[in-house]
C-alpha positions as CSV (number, residue, x, y, z in Angstrom):
1,M,97.4,251.8,-7.4
2,T,96.0,254.3,-4.9
3,G,92.7,255.9,-4.0
4,E,89.2,254.5,-4.7
5,F,90.4,252.0,-7.3
6,S,92.7,250.2,-4.9
7,V,89.6,248.6,-3.3
8,V,88.0,247.4,-6.5
9,E,87.0,243.7,-6.2
10,R,88.3,241.9,-9.3
11,F,86.5,239.1,-11.0
12,F,89.7,237.1,-11.1
13,K,90.1,235.0,-8.0
14,L,93.5,233.6,-6.9
15,P,93.8,229.8,-7.2
16,K,94.7,228.0,-4.1
17,Q,97.6,226.1,-5.8
18,S,100.7,227.6,-7.4
19,F,100.0,229.7,-10.5
20,F,101.4,232.2,-13.0
21,L,99.6,235.6,-13.3
22,L,100.4,237.3,-16.5
23,G,99.3,240.7,-17.7
24,P,100.6,244.0,-19.1
25,R,102.0,246.6,-16.8
26,G,99.3,248.5,-15.0
27,T,96.6,245.8,-14.9
28,G,97.0,245.6,-11.1
29,K,98.7,242.2,-10.7
30,S,100.8,243.2,-7.6
31,T,97.9,245.1,-6.1
32,L,95.5,242.2,-6.4
33,V,98.0,239.7,-4.9
34,R,99.0,242.0,-2.0
35,S,95.3,242.6,-1.2
36,A,94.5,238.9,-1.2
37,I,97.7,237.5,0.4
38,K,98.5,239.1,3.8
39,K,101.5,237.0,4.6
40,A,104.0,235.9,2.0
41,L,107.7,236.0,1.1
42,W,107.8,238.7,-1.7
43,I,110.6,238.6,-4.3
44,D,110.5,241.7,-6.5
45,L,112.7,241.1,-9.6
46,L,112.2,244.7,-10.8
47,S,114.5,245.6,-7.9
48,E,118.0,245.7,-9.3
49,E,119.4,244.2,-6.2
50,S,117.1,241.2,-6.4
51,F,117.6,240.9,-10.1
52,R,121.4,240.7,-9.7
53,K,121.2,238.3,-6.8
54,Y,118.9,235.8,-8.5
55,S,120.5,236.1,-11.9
56,A,123.9,235.3,-10.5
57,R,122.6,232.4,-8.3
58,P,119.2,231.1,-9.2
59,E,119.6,228.4,-6.6
60,F,119.5,231.1,-3.9
61,I,115.7,230.9,-4.0
62,T,115.9,227.2,-2.9
63,E,118.0,228.2,0.2
64,V,115.5,231.0,1.0
65,V,112.3,228.9,0.6
66,E,113.7,225.8,2.5
67,G,114.0,228.1,5.5
68,L,110.3,228.8,5.4
69,P,107.6,226.7,7.2
70,D,105.6,224.2,5.1
71,H,102.6,225.6,3.2
72,S,104.2,229.1,3.0
73,T,103.3,231.4,0.1
74,V,106.1,232.8,-2.1
75,V,105.4,235.6,-4.6
76,V,107.9,236.3,-7.4
77,D,107.1,239.5,-9.2
78,E,108.1,239.9,-12.8
79,I,109.3,236.3,-13.2
80,Q,110.3,236.9,-16.8
81,R,113.3,238.9,-15.7
82,V,115.0,235.7,-14.3
83,P,113.3,232.7,-15.8
84,S,116.1,230.4,-14.8
85,I,114.8,230.3,-11.2
86,L,111.8,228.4,-12.5
87,N,113.9,225.2,-12.5
88,E,114.5,225.7,-8.8
89,I,110.8,226.4,-8.1
90,H,109.9,223.2,-10.0
91,R,112.2,221.2,-7.7
92,L,110.8,222.9,-4.6
93,I,107.2,222.0,-5.7
94,E,108.3,218.4,-6.2
95,K,109.3,218.2,-2.5
96,K,105.6,218.3,-1.7
97,R,105.9,220.5,1.4
98,G,102.9,222.6,0.4
99,W,104.7,225.7,-0.6
100,R,102.6,227.9,-2.9
101,F,104.2,230.0,-5.6
102,I,102.6,233.0,-7.2
103,L,104.5,234.1,-10.2
104,T,103.6,237.4,-11.9
105,G,104.9,238.6,-15.2
106,S,104.3,241.4,-17.7
107,S,105.9,239.6,-20.6
108,A,105.8,236.1,-22.0
109,R,108.6,236.8,-24.5
110,K,111.6,235.9,-22.5
111,L,109.9,232.8,-21.0
112,K,109.1,231.6,-24.6
113,R,112.5,232.5,-26.0
114,E,114.5,230.8,-23.4
115,G,112.2,227.7,-23.3
116,A,111.6,228.4,-19.6
117,N,110.3,225.7,-17.4
118,L,106.6,226.4,-16.9
119,L,106.6,223.9,-14.0
120,G,105.3,220.9,-16.0
121,G,101.6,221.8,-15.5
122,R,102.1,222.0,-11.7
123,A,101.2,225.7,-11.8
124,L,98.1,227.2,-13.6
125,V,98.7,229.9,-16.1
126,N,96.3,232.8,-15.7
127,A,95.9,236.3,-17.2
128,L,94.8,239.5,-15.5
129,H,93.1,242.0,-17.8
130,P,92.2,245.7,-17.5
131,F,89.1,246.5,-15.4
132,M,85.8,245.2,-16.6
133,A,82.8,247.6,-16.2
134,G,81.1,245.1,-13.9
135,E,84.1,245.3,-11.5
136,L,83.8,249.1,-11.3
137,G,80.0,249.0,-10.8
138,N,78.6,252.6,-10.4
139,R,82.2,254.0,-10.9
140,F,82.2,252.9,-14.5
141,S,81.8,255.6,-17.1
142,L,81.5,254.7,-20.7
143,E,82.8,258.1,-21.8
144,K,85.8,257.8,-19.6
145,A,86.5,254.3,-20.7
146,L,86.4,255.4,-24.4
147,S,88.8,258.2,-23.6
148,V,91.4,256.7,-21.3
149,G,90.6,253.0,-21.3
150,M,90.3,250.6,-18.4
151,L,93.8,250.1,-17.0
152,P,93.8,250.4,-13.2
153,L,97.1,252.3,-13.4
154,I,95.5,254.9,-15.6
155,H,92.2,255.2,-13.7
156,A,94.1,255.8,-10.4
157,A,96.4,258.4,-12.0
158,P,95.8,262.1,-11.1
159,D,96.3,263.0,-14.8
160,P,95.2,259.9,-16.8
161,D,96.0,261.5,-20.2
162,K,99.6,262.3,-19.1
163,Q,100.0,258.8,-17.7
164,L,98.8,257.2,-20.9
165,A,101.2,259.3,-23.0
166,A,104.0,257.9,-20.9
167,Y,102.8,254.3,-21.0
168,A,104.2,253.4,-24.5
169,G,107.4,255.1,-23.6
170,V,107.8,253.0,-20.5
171,Y,107.5,249.8,-22.6
172,L,109.9,251.1,-25.2
173,R,112.5,252.0,-22.6
174,E,112.1,249.3,-20.0
175,E,111.1,246.3,-22.1
176,V,112.0,246.7,-25.7
177,Q,115.2,248.7,-25.4
178,R,116.5,247.0,-22.2
179,E,115.9,243.5,-23.4
180,G,117.3,244.3,-26.9
181,L,114.2,243.0,-28.6
182,V,114.7,245.1,-31.7
183,R,117.7,246.7,-33.4
184,N,115.8,249.6,-34.9
185,L,114.0,251.3,-32.0
186,G,112.9,254.2,-34.2
187,G,111.3,251.8,-36.6
188,F,109.5,250.0,-33.8
189,A,108.2,253.3,-32.5
190,R,106.8,254.1,-35.9
191,F,105.3,250.7,-36.1
192,L,103.4,251.2,-32.8
193,E,101.7,254.2,-34.4
194,V,101.1,252.7,-37.9
195,I,99.6,249.5,-36.5
196,S,97.1,251.6,-34.5
197,F,95.3,252.2,-37.8
198,S,94.6,248.4,-37.9
199,H,92.9,248.4,-34.5
200,G,89.6,246.6,-35.0
201,S,90.5,245.9,-38.6
202,L,91.8,243.2,-40.8
203,L,95.6,242.8,-40.4
204,N,97.6,243.4,-43.6
205,A,101.3,243.0,-42.7
206,T,102.4,244.0,-46.2
207,R,100.6,247.3,-46.0
208,V,101.9,248.0,-42.5
209,A,105.4,247.3,-43.7
210,E,105.0,249.8,-46.6
211,D,103.7,252.5,-44.2
212,T,106.4,251.9,-41.7
213,Q,109.1,251.6,-44.3
214,V,110.6,248.4,-42.9
215,K,110.7,244.8,-44.2
216,R,107.6,242.7,-43.9
217,S,109.7,240.1,-41.9
218,S,110.4,242.9,-39.4
219,I,106.7,243.7,-39.1
220,E,105.9,240.1,-38.4
221,G,108.6,240.1,-35.7
222,Y,107.2,243.4,-34.2
223,L,103.7,241.8,-34.1
224,R,105.1,238.8,-32.1
225,I,106.8,241.2,-29.7
226,L,103.5,243.1,-29.1
227,E,101.7,239.8,-28.4
228,D,104.5,238.5,-26.2
229,L,104.5,241.8,-24.2
230,L,100.7,241.2,-23.9
231,L,100.0,244.6,-25.5
232,S,97.9,243.2,-28.4
233,F,95.9,240.3,-29.5
234,Q,94.4,239.0,-32.8
235,L,91.1,237.3,-33.5
236,S,90.7,234.6,-36.1
237,V,87.7,234.2,-38.4
238,F,85.0,231.9,-37.2
239,N,84.8,229.1,-39.8
240,K,83.2,226.1,-38.1
241,R,80.8,224.4,-40.4
242,A,81.2,227.4,-42.7
243,K,78.5,227.7,-45.4
244,R,80.0,230.8,-47.0
245,D,83.5,231.6,-48.3
246,V,85.1,233.4,-45.3
247,I,88.3,235.5,-45.3
248,A,91.6,234.3,-43.8
249,H,93.2,237.4,-42.4
250,P,92.9,238.0,-38.6
251,K,91.7,241.2,-36.9
252,F,94.1,243.2,-34.7
253,Y,93.5,244.9,-31.4
254,Y,95.6,246.7,-28.8
255,F,94.7,245.2,-25.5
256,D,93.2,248.4,-24.1
257,T,91.2,251.2,-25.7
258,G,93.1,253.9,-23.8
259,V,96.5,252.6,-25.0
260,F,95.2,252.4,-28.5
261,R,94.0,256.0,-28.4
262,S,97.3,257.3,-27.0
263,L,99.2,255.7,-29.9
264,R,96.8,256.6,-32.7
265,P,98.0,259.7,-34.5
266,Q,95.2,262.3,-35.1
267,G,95.2,265.1,-37.6
268,P,92.7,267.4,-39.3
269,L,91.7,264.7,-41.8
270,D,90.8,262.1,-39.2
271,H,87.1,261.7,-38.6
272,V,86.2,261.7,-34.9
273,S,83.3,259.3,-35.5
274,E,85.7,256.7,-37.0
275,L,88.1,256.9,-34.0
276,E,85.2,256.7,-31.6
277,G,83.9,253.6,-33.4
278,Q,87.3,251.9,-33.1
279,C,87.4,252.8,-29.4
280,L,84.0,251.3,-28.8
281,E,84.6,248.1,-30.7
282,G,88.0,247.7,-28.9
283,L,86.3,248.2,-25.5
284,V,83.8,245.5,-26.2
285,A,86.7,243.2,-27.5
286,Q,88.7,243.6,-24.4
287,H,85.7,242.9,-22.2
288,L,84.8,239.7,-24.1
289,R,88.4,238.6,-24.0
290,A,88.5,239.1,-20.2
291,W,85.1,237.3,-19.9
292,C,86.5,234.3,-21.7
293,A,89.6,234.2,-19.6
294,Y,87.9,234.6,-16.2
295,R,85.3,232.0,-16.9
296,D,88.0,229.4,-17.7
297,Q,85.6,227.1,-19.5
298,G,87.2,227.0,-22.9
299,D,85.2,229.8,-24.5
300,Q,86.8,231.3,-27.6
301,L,86.5,234.7,-29.2
302,F,86.3,235.1,-33.0
303,F,84.9,237.4,-35.7
304,W,83.1,236.5,-38.9
305,R,83.4,238.0,-42.3
306,T,82.7,236.6,-45.8
307,R,84.6,237.5,-48.9
308,W,81.5,239.4,-50.0
309,G,81.6,241.8,-47.1
310,L,79.1,240.4,-44.7
311,E,80.6,240.8,-41.2
312,V,79.9,240.2,-37.5
313,D,82.3,241.9,-35.1
314,F,82.5,239.2,-32.5
315,V,81.5,235.5,-32.2
316,V,81.8,233.8,-28.8
317,Y,81.9,230.0,-29.1
318,G,81.8,227.7,-26.1
319,R,79.8,225.2,-24.0
320,Q,76.9,227.6,-23.5
321,G,76.5,228.0,-27.3
322,I,77.3,230.5,-30.0
323,F,76.8,234.2,-29.5
324,A,77.2,236.8,-32.3
325,L,77.6,240.5,-31.5
326,E,77.8,243.5,-33.8
327,V,78.9,246.9,-32.4
328,K,77.7,250.2,-33.7
329,N,78.8,253.6,-32.5
330,A,75.4,255.2,-33.1
331,D,72.3,256.0,-31.1
332,R,70.0,254.7,-33.8
333,V,69.7,251.4,-35.5
334,R,69.5,251.2,-39.3
335,S,68.4,248.1,-41.3
336,D,71.8,247.9,-42.9
337,D,73.4,247.5,-39.5
338,L,71.7,244.1,-39.1
339,K,72.7,242.5,-42.4
340,G,75.7,240.7,-41.0
341,L,73.8,239.3,-38.0
342,A,70.9,238.2,-40.1
343,A,73.3,236.3,-42.5
344,F,75.1,234.7,-39.6
345,R,71.9,233.5,-38.0
346,E,70.9,232.0,-41.4
347,D,74.1,229.9,-41.3
348,Y,74.0,229.2,-37.6
349,P,70.3,229.1,-36.5
350,E,71.3,227.9,-33.1
351,A,73.2,231.1,-32.4
352,R,72.0,234.0,-30.2
353,V,72.7,237.3,-31.8
354,A,72.5,241.0,-30.7
355,L,73.5,244.4,-31.9
356,L,75.2,246.8,-29.3
357,Y,74.6,250.5,-29.9
358,R,74.9,253.8,-28.1
359,G,71.2,254.3,-27.6
360,K,69.4,254.1,-24.3
361,N,66.6,251.6,-25.1
362,R,66.4,247.9,-25.6
363,L,64.9,247.3,-29.1
364,L,63.8,244.4,-31.2
365,V,64.4,245.2,-34.9
366,K,63.6,242.5,-37.5
367,G,63.7,239.9,-34.8
368,I,67.2,240.9,-33.6
369,P,67.7,242.4,-30.1
370,C,69.5,245.8,-30.1
371,L,71.0,246.5,-26.7
372,P,72.5,249.7,-25.1
373,C,76.2,249.0,-25.2
374,E,76.8,250.6,-21.8
375,N,74.3,248.3,-20.1
376,F,75.7,245.3,-21.9
377,L,79.2,246.0,-20.5
378,R,78.0,246.7,-17.0
379,N,76.1,243.4,-16.9
380,L,78.9,241.3,-18.4
381,G,80.5,239.1,-15.8
382,P,82.1,235.6,-15.7
383,L,79.2,234.1,-13.8
384,S,76.7,235.0,-16.4
385,P,76.3,234.2,-20.2
386,V,77.2,236.8,-22.8
387,L,73.5,237.2,-23.6
388,S,70.9,236.5,-21.0
């Protein structure tokens, strides 16, 4: 990452002990670690030379680290490429010589598949997300975020649109194809486009299978691959102390609005307003997800929808309470926009609710705060509650 975005101060702070730092390509994991750690042994497993060396002899890392002074820091970049060295790292930590290991990765799939040693709880597992608006400060542009997303890699690119167009191809070539994750690469490529229509919507695997023309079991496998590659996430319905009959299907999101937009096919019959609405909802989703992760206080993100169609886009549940948010891509607030929030507040009177919209003014409509979405995103940070 180069230029002005190389000096962005991230909300995520590096733990003092050993830790994993997982996140999709382009979220700035290596940049963050290099800026914070000035002196460390750096092992880059994307380097084919290093990959061959440590794949052939995982114990080589023991020989290297034992030659370092006590309390040295060791960074292993893209740890998922050679998960077998985690056994060696585990033994090194057990020697209690104060070595600190920072283990970055852009995929959890190989770690899960091979039952990799996650160091028995001796290393924290953290996630790095795309930029949050609060990290960019005055450099944040809502229009740019809705167009190209919030990935540091994309923001720093001289041609963000071109870089985004190549992003999915990089994953297909370097992750999916190289690791042999799917047999039908063409089917998976079609799936990436088809599933984009589910962004911010209820996930119906049967319908996706029909549109992709592959088996439902394959679609379920593709969805797991997307999640393991950290490219997507799903939200479950909020059903704690449920008073109404709620649905069971989860909602699907790509991890970044720009990546979603680059994969979403557009044609003459597509409505721009619908696409913009999906982008705005997804942008709020990724911010709330990052907020939950960076606070590290057990906050959980849900949505709420009854079988009768009442819906709230996001519900944050944690120690500080229940927060319900509805997102509307409009500069005016209509009474119908508030029905879901009003119903949720009836069922959960202790909840704080708000509608986020594209207008400029903070309003109070039927007792419900209506907040400019851009201001909400700018003010959202891990040290503050969702709604102040």
